[in-house]
C-alpha positions in Angstrom: 82.5 105.7 112.3 84.1 102.2 110.6 85.0 101.6 107.1 84.0 97.8 105.8 84.1 96.5 102.3 81.1 94.9 100.8 82.7 92.0 101.8 82.8 92.1 105.8 78.9 93.3 105.9 77.5 90.7 106.7 79.7 89.5 109.4 79.1 93.4 110.7 75.5 93.0 110.5 75.4 89.3 112.3 77.6 91.5 115.5 75.1 94.8 115.1 72.7 96.4 113.3 74.4 100.2 113.1 71.5 103.4 113.0 73.0 105.0 109.8 75.0 103.2 106.8 77.0 104.6 104.0 77.3 103.5 101.0 80.0 105.1 99.0 81.0 103.6 94.9 79.1 103.2 91.7 79.6 99.8 91.4 76.3 98.5 90.9 76.3 94.7 92.1 78.0 95.9 95.5 75.7 98.6 95.8 72.6 96.4 95.1 73.8 93.6 97.3 74.6 95.9 100.2 71.4 97.4 100.7 69.8 93.4 100.6 72.1 92.9 103.1 71.1 95.4 105.3 67.2 95.1 104.8 67.3 91.4 105.4 69.2 92.1 109.1 66.8 94.8 109.7 63.9 93.1 108.8 64.7 90.8 111.5 64.9 93.3 113.8 62.0 94.9 113.2 61.8 97.6 110.8 59.0 95.9 108.5 59.0 99.2 106.1 62.2 99.7 103.9 61.4 103.4 101.2 64.3 103.9 98.1 64.6 107.9 97.2 66.9 108.7 94.5 67.4 112.7 95.8 67.2 115.2 93.2 65.4 119.2 93.1 61.8 117.4 92.9 62.4 115.8 96.3 59.6 116.3 99.1 61.4 116.7 102.0 58.5 117.5 104.3 57.4 114.3 103.3 60.2 112.4 104.6 60.1 115.0 107.9 57.1 113.8 108.7 58.1 110.0 108.0 60.6 110.7 110.5 58.2 112.4 113.1 54.9 110.2 113.1 54.5 106.0 113.3 53.0 104.5 110.1 49.8 102.6 110.5 50.8 99.6 109.8 54.4 99.4 110.1 56.5 100.3 113.4 60.4 100.7 112.2 61.3 102.0 108.5 64.4 102.2 106.2 64.7 104.6 104.6 67.6 104.2 101.8 68.6 108.0 100.5 70.3 107.8 96.9 72.3 111.8 97.3 73.9 113.8 93.9 77.4 114.0 93.7 77.6 117.8 94.2 75.9 118.6 97.3 74.3 122.2 97.2 73.9 124.1 100.2 70.1 123.7 100.5 70.5 119.9 99.9 72.9 120.4 103.1 70.2 122.1 105.0 67.6 119.3 104.2 70.0 116.4 105.2 70.4 118.5 108.6 67.1 118.6 109.7 66.3 115.2 108.4 69.1 114.0 110.6 67.8 115.6 113.5 64.9 114.0 113.3 66.2 110.5 113.3 65.1 108.0 116.3 65.4 104.2 117.1 62.7 103.4 114.7 64.6 104.9 111.3 67.7 103.2 110.0 68.9 105.8 107.5 71.3 104.8 104.6 73.1 106.8 102.5 74.3 106.1 99.0 77.0 108.4 97.5 79.3 108.2 94.4 82.3 109.4 96.6 82.9 110.6 100.0 85.7 113.6 99.9 87.2 115.4 103.0 85.2 118.6 101.8 82.0 116.3 102.4 83.1 115.2 105.2 83.7 119.0 107.1 80.2 119.4 106.1 78.2 120.5 109.2 75.3 117.4 108.1 78.2 115.4 107.7 79.6 116.3 111.3 76.2 116.1 112.7 75.3 112.2 111.3 79.2 111.2 113.2 77.2 112.8 116.3 74.0 110.8 116.1 75.9 107.6 115.8 79.8 107.3 116.1 79.5 103.5 114.7 78.3 104.5 112.1 79.4 102.0 109.2 80.6 102.8 105.9 80.9 100.7 103.1 82.9 101.1 100.4 80.8 99.8 96.9 84.0 100.7 94.6 84.6 98.7 91.8 87.7 96.7 92.4 90.3 97.3 90.0 92.7 95.0 88.2 95.2 94.2 91.3 91.9 93.7 93.8 89.9 91.8 91.6 92.0 88.1 91.8 91.2 88.3 95.6 87.4 89.5 94.8 87.0 86.5 92.6 88.8 83.7 94.5 86.6 85.1 98.0 83.6 84.9 96.0 83.7 81.5 94.8 85.1 80.5 98.2 81.6 81.4 99.4 79.9 79.9 96.8 81.3 76.5 98.2 83.7 76.8 94.7 87.6 75.8 94.5 89.2 77.5 91.6 92.5 77.5 89.9 94.9 80.6 89.1 94.8 80.6 85.5 91.1 80.5 85.4 90.9 83.3 88.3 93.6 85.6 85.6 90.8 84.3 82.7 87.8 86.0 84.6 89.3 88.7 85.5 90.5 89.1 81.5 86.7 88.5 80.9 85.4 90.4 82.9 87.0 93.5 84.5 84.5 96.0 85.7 81.5 94.0 85.0 81.1 92.1 88.6 77.3 91.5 87.5 78.3 90.0 84.9 81.4 88.4 86.2 78.7 86.9 89.1 75.9 85.5 86.6 79.0 83.4 85.1 79.9 82.3 88.8 76.2 81.1 89.4 76.4 79.1 86.0 79.4 77.6 86.3 78.5 76.4 89.9 75.2 75.1 87.9 77.6 72.8 85.3 79.7 71.7 87.4 78.4 70.1 90.6 81.7 68.7 91.6 82.2 72.6 92.3 85.5 72.9 90.9 86.6 75.2 88.4 89.6 75.0 86.0 90.9 76.5 83.7 89.1 74.5 80.2 85.9 75.0 82.4 86.3 78.4 82.5 87.5 78.8 79.0 84.5 77.2 77.7 82.0 78.5 79.1 83.0 82.3 80.0 82.2 85.9 77.0 84.2 88.5 76.7 82.4 91.3 78.9 84.5 93.3 80.2 83.5 97.3 80.7 86.4 99.8 80.5 86.3 103.7 81.1 88.9 106.3 79.3 90.7 106.7 82.7 92.0 102.9 82.7 93.1 103.8 79.2 94.9 106.6 80.3 96.3 104.7 84.1 97.4 101.7 80.8 99.4 104.5 79.2 101.1 106.0 81.9 102.4 102.6 83.7 103.6 101.7 79.6 101.7 98.9 79.5 100.9 98.8 75.8 98.9 95.2 75.6 96.6 96.4 78.2 96.1 99.8 77.0 95.4 99.0 73.1 92.8 96.4 74.8 91.1 99.0 76.8 91.2 101.3 73.8 89.2 98.3 71.6 86.8 98.1 74.4 86.1 101.3 74.5 85.2 101.5 70.4 83.7 99.0 70.3 81.3 100.9 73.4 81.1 103.7 71.1 83.1 106.0 73.3 83.3 109.8 71.9 87.2 109.9 71.0 86.7 113.1 72.2 86.3 112.2 75.7 89.3 109.8 75.5 91.3 112.9 74.1 90.2 115.5 76.9 90.9 112.6 79.8 94.6 111.9 78.3 94.7 115.8 77.7 94.2 116.0 81.7 96.5 114.2 82.8 99.6 115.2 80.4 99.3 118.4 81.9 99.7 117.3 85.1 103.0 115.5 83.8 104.1 118.6 82.4 103.3 120.6 85.8 105.0 118.3 88.2 108.1 118.1 85.0 108.7 121.6 85.3 112.5 122.2 86.0 114.2 124.1 88.2 116.9 125.0 86.2 117.2 124.8 82.3 117.5 120.9 81.4 118.3 119.8 77.9 115.2 118.8 75.7 116.7 115.5 75.5 116.5 115.3 79.1 114.6 113.0 81.2 111.9 114.3 83.4 113.0 115.0 86.5 112.1 112.2 89.2 113.7 114.0 92.3 111.3 116.4 92.6 108.4 114.4 92.5 107.5 113.8 96.0 107.1 117.9 96.7 104.7 118.5 93.0 102.9 115.5 94.3 101.6 117.2 97.4 101.7 120.7 95.7 99.1 119.5 93.0 97.5 116.9 95.1 97.9 114.5 93.0 96.1 111.2 94.4 98.4 108.6 96.5 97.4 105.8 94.4 98.0 107.7 91.0 101.4 108.3 91.8 102.7 105.8 90.9 101.8 105.7 87.3 103.2 109.2 86.9 106.5 108.1 88.4 106.6 105.2 86.1 105.5 107.4 83.2 108.6 109.8 84.4 111.0 107.0 83.9 110.6 106.7 80.1 110.0 110.2 79.0 112.3 112.9 78.1 111.5 116.6 77.8 111.1 116.4 74.0 109.1 113.2 73.9 106.2 114.9 76.2 106.7 118.1 73.6 105.7 116.2 70.7 103.0 113.8 72.3 101.3 117.2 72.7 101.6 118.3 69.4 100.4 115.1 68.3 97.0 115.3 70.8 96.2 118.4 69.1 96.4 116.8 65.8 94.0 114.4 66.7 91.3 116.6 68.5 91.9 119.0 65.3 90.9 115.7 63.2 88.0 115.1 65.6 86.9 118.1 65.9 86.9 119.4 62.1 87.9 116.5 59.6 85.5 114.3 61.5 88.5 111.3 60.7 87.3 108.1 60.4 90.7 106.5 61.1 91.1 108.3 64.5 91.0 105.2 66.6 93.9 104.1 64.3 95.9 107.7 65.5 94.7 106.6 68.9 97.0 103.5 69.0 99.7 104.6 67.4 99.4 107.2 70.5 99.5 104.7 72.6 102.6 102.9 71.6 104.2 106.3 71.4 103.5 107.0 75.4 104.4 103.4 76.5 107.7 102.7 74.5 110.5 104.9 75.8 112.7 107.0 72.9 109.9 107.1 70.2 111.5 109.6 68.5 110.6 107.9 64.8 107.1 107.3 65.4 106.8 111.0 66.7 108.1 111.9 64.0 105.5 110.8 61.9 
């Protein structure tokens, strides 16, 4: 199996059309563009019918099996897009096995998955699909994170024949983080407004709108990194989107519990001492913390003491009671205060209030 990005998909399709594609991720724009590119390339090779199916409990698998076994009256080859649910039941896995056993050169199968885990890769249907096409293509359709986004914008602008200043790229990142569709539309608008194809900071600033879309996970990541301005900006965005505060509390609580387990001292330690960084690697492996999140926890370790962590948990419990029992209207102000506490080291005075 070959793993590529959406930016590599076009050249990959020019080279060859695989018999099987996996679109892995949740970004609406990247998924849509990948489907369109595959459909266009397949049409050039005689695949003249396309079926898009969101798999659920009502899916008519017998109909799918019949499609694979018989030729249509008005078409020769067909593309079958299956949007799979996040959790694949045993029954669904068996249906996929049956479907894959019926594949042939007149059927192009495209499977859309939210994520591809090691567990999924060990399931019989996936192993069978790999045997069917060892050169299958996996296209990553995950939204670029804040570190990846500048490169994505630069590449997209280049593809559109635009030259863009670094400051303009940073402004677009700030304005459209997690909203690639709005970002694409903004670049298209800028291309129309400026026929010379030169995007300066001033031109972009005069055109863009604030369209970033954030998730509670990004808020927690910013807290672990100690980036208070980013954390507060994300918090304001989540409030504007009417995200339920209890979701933020639950998300934060989960990672703080991980931090607590990671910080468990091997020997009795003073309550004001810093968390034990030296044991992190072993604990990361033991708790199966994702590689890309390990630096975030490491940064939190370098800032916090045992006492701070304990008091943060106390404040978190108070906020949860306020949400559930008091229906406090100033919960967002309190979340902002908690953000400051977590991001800045030695905030004992703030915690005591």
